Structure formats: structure tokens, C-alpha cells
C-alpha positions, -999 to +999 in steps of 0.1 A: +442+262+381+440+254+418+402+251+416+406+222+392+429+204+416+408+211+447+375+201+430+390+168+419+407+160+452+377+169+474+347+162+451+359+133+430+371+128+394+338+138+378+337+172+394+374+177+386+367+168+349+338+193+348+361+220+362+386+212+335+358+214+309+348+248+323+384+259+318+384+246+282+352+266+277+371+297+289+400+289+265+376+284+235+355+315+243+385+337+247+406+325+217+376+326+193+362+358+209+330+339+207+303+365+215+266+360+216+257+396+224+282+410+199+271+386+172+235+397+176+245+434+176+267+431+145+239+413+128+213+439+136+235+470+130+257+459+101+240+428+087+271+408+096+259+372+098+292+355+107+285+352+144+250+339+138+262+314+112+288+301+138+260+297+163+239+277+139+269+254+133+274+251+170+237+242+175+237+217+146+267+198+159+253+198+194+219+186+182+234+157+163+253+145+194+227+154+220+200+134+203+214+098+208+224+107+244+189+120+252+171+092+234+192+066+253+183+082+287+219+088+297+211+124+304+182+148+306+179+178+282+171+214+290+134+214+285+110+241+298+074+254+293+064+278+266+055+306+289+045+342+288+070+349+316+097+334+293+088+358+265+092+388+288+124+374+304+141+367+270+134+401+257+147+416+290+178+395+287+183+408+251+182+444+263+206+435+292+231+418+269+236+450+250+238+473+280+261+450+297+282+444+266+282+406+271+261+376+278+263+351+307+294+332+295+308+363+279+309+381+312+330+353+327+356+350+300+359+388+298+366+389+335+392+363+330+408+385+303+411+414+327+379+434+322+370+451+355+337+466+342+324+430+337+327+425+375+299+451+377+279+432+352+284+400+371+273+416+404+242+430+387+235+396+370+236+378+404+215+404+421+189+404+393+186+366+392+184+364+430+157+390+433+138+372+406+139+340+426+123+359+455+094+371+433+087+339+413+054+333+431+039+364+417+043+350+382+029+315+387-005+325+373+008+337+339-003+316+309+020+288+299+020+257+277+035+223+285+072+218+275+077+204+240+109+185+230+111+172+195+133+143+205+111+133+234+081+133+211+095+118+179+130+105+187+154+108+158+129+123+133+125+152+157+162+158+157+163+156+119+135+182+117+155+206+138+187+199+118+168+207+087+156+240+102+191+250+113+204+241+078+177+262+061+185+292+083+222+288+076+216+286+039+195+317+039+221+337+058+249+323+036+231+334+004+222+368+019+257+376+030+285+351+027+311+356+054+345+370+044+380+366+059+389+400+074+407+415+103+424+396+131+394+373+137+391+349+108+359+330+101+374+299+085+401+279+103+438+283+095+454+255+114+488+262+130+500+249+163+512+283+174+478+297+166+462+270+187+481+281+218+482+319+213+452+325+192+431+339+178+410+310+167+386+311+138+350+317+147+341+283+132+368+266+153+353+282+184+318+270+174+328+234+170+349+235+202+319+248+222+296+221+208+321+193+217+325+207+252+287+210+256+283+173+247+310+163+272+292+184+298+259+166+290+275+132+295+294+140+327+269+163+344+238+145+332+224+178+320+234+206+296+259+233+303+245+262+324+258+294+339+231+315+355+224+292+385+259+298+397+254+336+398+221+331+417+236+308+442+266+330+449+243+360+456+220+339+478+250+327+498+261+363+502+226+375+512+224+346+537+257+356+552+244+391+556+213+380+575+187+371+548+164+342+560+157+316+533+126+306+552+110+338+539+111+326+503+090+297+489+116+289+463+145+287+487+125+266+511+125+238+484+148+210+492+171+212+462+176+250+467+181+247+505+207+219+500+226+239+475+226+270+498+240+250+527+266+230+506+300+243+496+305+259+463+329+231+451+299+208+454+280+228+429+288+219+393+277+252+377+299+272+402+329+250+396+325+253+358+320+291+360+352+294+380+369+272+354+358+296+326+373+326+343+406+307+351+408+292+316+403+326+300+429+342+323+455+315+316+448+318+279+452+355+279+484+352+299+499+327+274+489+349+245+505+379+262+472+398+264+463+396+300+459+431+314+436+448+339+413+473+321+396+500+341+360+511+331+361+539+306+335+561+322+308+563+349+281+558+322+298+525+312+296+513+348+259+523+349+252+505+317+270+474+330+250+474+362+217+479+345+226+453+319+235+428+345+203+433+365+182+429+333+201+398+323+198+382+357+161+389+361+154+379+325+173+347+327+154+335+358+120+343+341+130+326+308+144+294+324+179+303+316+203+326+297+219+324+263+237+292+275+210+274+295+179+284+276+191+291+241+222+268+236+211+241+259+174+243+250+178+242+213+205+215+215+179+195+235+153+202+207+131+220+232+109+246+216+114+270+246+150+275+232+136+288+199+111+310+217+140+324+238+161+334+208+132+351+189+124+374+218+160+379+229+167+392+194+137+416+197+152+428+231+186+431+215+172+455+188+160+478+216+192+473+236+213+484+206+194+517+205+198+522+242+236+518+240+240+553+226+225+569+258+254+554+277+281+563+253+286+527+240+295+522+204+279+497+181 
């Protein structure tokens, strides 16, 4: 956990706390095996709604706590336009999640748990998002509508409308297929202190933990939890070191991008939190006695991971974020672009599930 100590000692207590929250995200994701990509796949292939129900709970808790914070002006939400490029990007991300067998945060906590193939996914993700940042100008002319935030427009009534929608979706899924306790990953909590340390956690426990940590991130960072920007910045720094000239890119000539490129990684909140997720997951896996280095099962698996990472990276940049920044952060902020994201990401997921068979990946 040296990253936590260094971040706190060199960048101040706030950055140190955000690094710690990143580590707690890693603990929660690992212990609850909280997957976004796997939840969507299980829903489409088997009609298993447990993962989706957990996400709806996570979004409802986050919305309830985000609303007063955003209304008070303490922090800004993740709000983005309703854009044609976002539709394409979300669908592409959905395909990539299935080929890469993980989402943005899922890639990080799987690496922490010892998955080597996810390093390939991470590399592809960074390359895809960086390349997308270089081609953004070509997409500026595509149709888009102004951002719409329910809280910004209507305050508390807007948040209540979203909570009602989330509740209705949860009720429909519950009636359709009520989740059952089965296997090693329970849906409902079974509280025991040994289980808290060694896991596994119930899916519901993971959902609530992620929501609480997202609220803490909003307060401390002044904006919702994000992941993709870190991957983009890491790749840009690598490219810069290899001779790429930022002056050739309109995006990277902008002040905030240029400052981030020149600054140290410990100054970047997303990078520090991303590192925390990996370290938190690794420490958790070690305590649970499950930390082990796992080699890729085949060359086809590596190819799928690379293609999936590239698709997720490019798609995330186009759609103003990934499953964390656009979907989780967007919906928690009551931004309609988050709802747009998940609709088209699920459509992309349906295609990605079919493509998995060509790479020898099981569903």
C-alpha cells in the first residue's frame, strides 16, 4: 500500500484519502465479485437478474445521496450531451466488455487478483482511448442534444423521478425472476466478521459498499468516480516518452490535458484511485489466500482481450465514459446520458456475447 502513503505524504491528505477509497473499491469489487460485464452476460444468456438487481440497488442508494450534494453545489455531477457518438461508443463498449471479459473497474480488480490476461485488456483499453482522443475532431459534427440532468432541472423532484424508475425496474426484475441463494456467491448478506475479511461478500453487500464509496469520492474529489481517464493518461505519457508530440493533437493542446500530461501521476486523482483498486484487490486476495498468477489459457483468449480492450477504450472516449464514469456516475448524477449509455451498451453486449464463441470463451 505504498501508493497510499506516498500520495498522502506528497500530495496531501485529500489525495491520500482518495487513494484509500480506491483501495476500498478494490476490496469491495473483489470480495463481492461485482461484475458489470458478467452481470449483463448472465442476464442475456440465462435470464439471471441478480447482477442487474444489485446494480439497481447501487444506483438507487447513490442517487439518494448524490442529490443533496449536487443540489447544494458541493460537487459537480457526471453530465454529458445526448450524442450520436455516445450511442456508437456505448454499443462498442458493450461488445468490448464481453470480448475482454471485464469492464473498466473489473479489469483493474482482476489484475489485482492475479489475472495476467487482463493486463492485455488494460493495454488495449489505454491504446483505444488514447487513439480516440486523437480522432475526436472528426466527430464534432455529429448530431447531439444538450445535456439533461434531472436534479439540475427540477431539484429533489428530479431525483425522486429517477428513484421511482429504478424502483419500477427492480420490481419488474424481481417479479420476473426472484434471486436465489446458490453457490459460493450469495445474493443476500450473511454477516460474519471472518467473512468480512476473507469473503466472499454477498452481491447486495458489494452494491451498497460501492454506492457508499462513490458518495465519498464525490465529496472528496468534487466529481464522481471515474476510471477511463487514467488509462488514457498513462498511454499518452508513454506515447510522449516514445516521441509523440502533443502539439499535433487539438485535444492534447488544451490546457487541462497538457497540464495533466506534464504533471506526475500521483497528482492525478483517477490514476491514484486506479492504482488503489489494483492494490486493494491484491491485498484482499492475499488475505483470503486466493492470490495467484494466472496465465492466459490460449492465444485466442489473448486476442479477444486485446480486441475487447481496444473496443472499450475507443467506445468509452466516444460515450463520455465507461461503465463507471458514464453509466454509474451518469445515472447517479441523474444525467440522461447515463441511461442512454446503458441501453446501447446492453445492445452491444448482446452482440459481444455471440462473438465470444469465436474466441473460445464460454458464457
